[in-house]
C-alpha positions as CSV (number, residue, x, y, z in Angstrom):
1,M,-23.5,17.1,9.8
2,P,-22.0,13.7,8.6
3,L,-24.1,10.6,8.7
4,V,-22.2,7.3,8.6
5,N,-23.8,4.0,8.3
6,I,-22.3,0.8,8.9
7,R,-24.2,-2.2,7.7
8,L,-23.3,-5.7,9.1
9,A,-24.6,-9.3,8.3
10,R,-25.5,-10.7,11.6
11,R,-23.3,-13.3,12.8
12,D,-24.1,-16.6,14.9
13,V,-22.2,-14.9,17.6
14,P,-24.0,-11.3,18.1
15,T,-22.3,-8.0,17.9
16,T,-22.2,-6.9,21.5
17,A,-22.7,-3.5,22.5
18,A,-19.3,-2.9,23.6
19,Q,-18.2,-3.4,20.1
20,K,-20.9,-1.4,18.7
21,A,-19.6,1.3,21.0
22,A,-16.1,0.9,20.0
23,L,-17.5,1.2,16.0
24,I,-19.0,4.4,16.7
25,A,-16.4,5.9,18.8
26,G,-14.0,4.9,16.0
27,V,-15.7,6.2,13.3
28,T,-16.5,9.6,14.9
29,Q,-12.8,9.9,15.7
30,L,-11.7,9.2,12.1
31,M,-14.1,11.8,10.8
32,Q,-12.8,14.3,13.2
33,Q,-9.2,13.4,12.0
34,V,-9.7,13.2,8.4
35,L,-12.4,15.5,7.6
36,D,-12.1,18.0,10.8
37,K,-15.6,17.4,12.0
38,R,-16.9,18.1,15.2
39,P,-17.4,14.9,17.2
40,E,-20.7,15.9,18.0
41,S,-21.9,16.7,14.6
42,V,-21.2,12.9,13.6
43,T,-23.9,10.3,13.5
44,V,-23.2,6.9,13.1
45,I,-26.1,4.3,12.4
46,I,-25.2,0.3,12.8
47,D,-27.7,-1.8,10.7
48,E,-27.6,-5.6,11.3
49,I,-28.9,-7.3,8.2
50,D,-30.3,-10.8,8.2
51,P,-27.4,-12.8,6.3
52,E,-30.2,-14.2,4.0
53,N,-30.7,-10.7,2.7
54,W,-27.2,-10.0,1.9
55,G,-25.5,-11.4,-1.1
56,Q,-21.8,-11.0,-2.5
57,G,-20.4,-12.5,-5.9
58,G,-23.9,-13.6,-6.5
59,E,-24.5,-15.9,-3.5
60,P,-26.0,-15.2,-0.1
61,V,-23.6,-14.6,2.8
62,T,-25.4,-17.8,4.3
63,E,-23.8,-20.0,1.7
64,I,-20.5,-17.9,1.9
65,R,-20.2,-19.0,5.4
66,R,-21.3,-22.3,5.2
67,R,-18.7,-23.1,2.5
68,S,-16.0,-21.1,4.8
69,Q,-16.6,-23.2,7.6
70,G,-15.6,-26.4,5.8
71,P,-16.9,-29.9,6.3
72,T,-18.6,-30.7,9.6
73,Q,-17.3,-33.5,11.7
74,A,-19.9,-36.0,13.3
């Protein structure tokens, strides 16, 4: 019975229920196609993590996002 855990850093625009349902359906279908798992045996858990608790390359996601947005205009 496979368990797939998807971890997402929370965004300013929340992930919708429809997007989460699409992730669950897509991952389940992938497990069926690649590993021949029965869809009813696949469990998918989506964790949304506070971006302050997520780091990449030695810095928090909040800083990475801030930098990627570029300078703010007045």
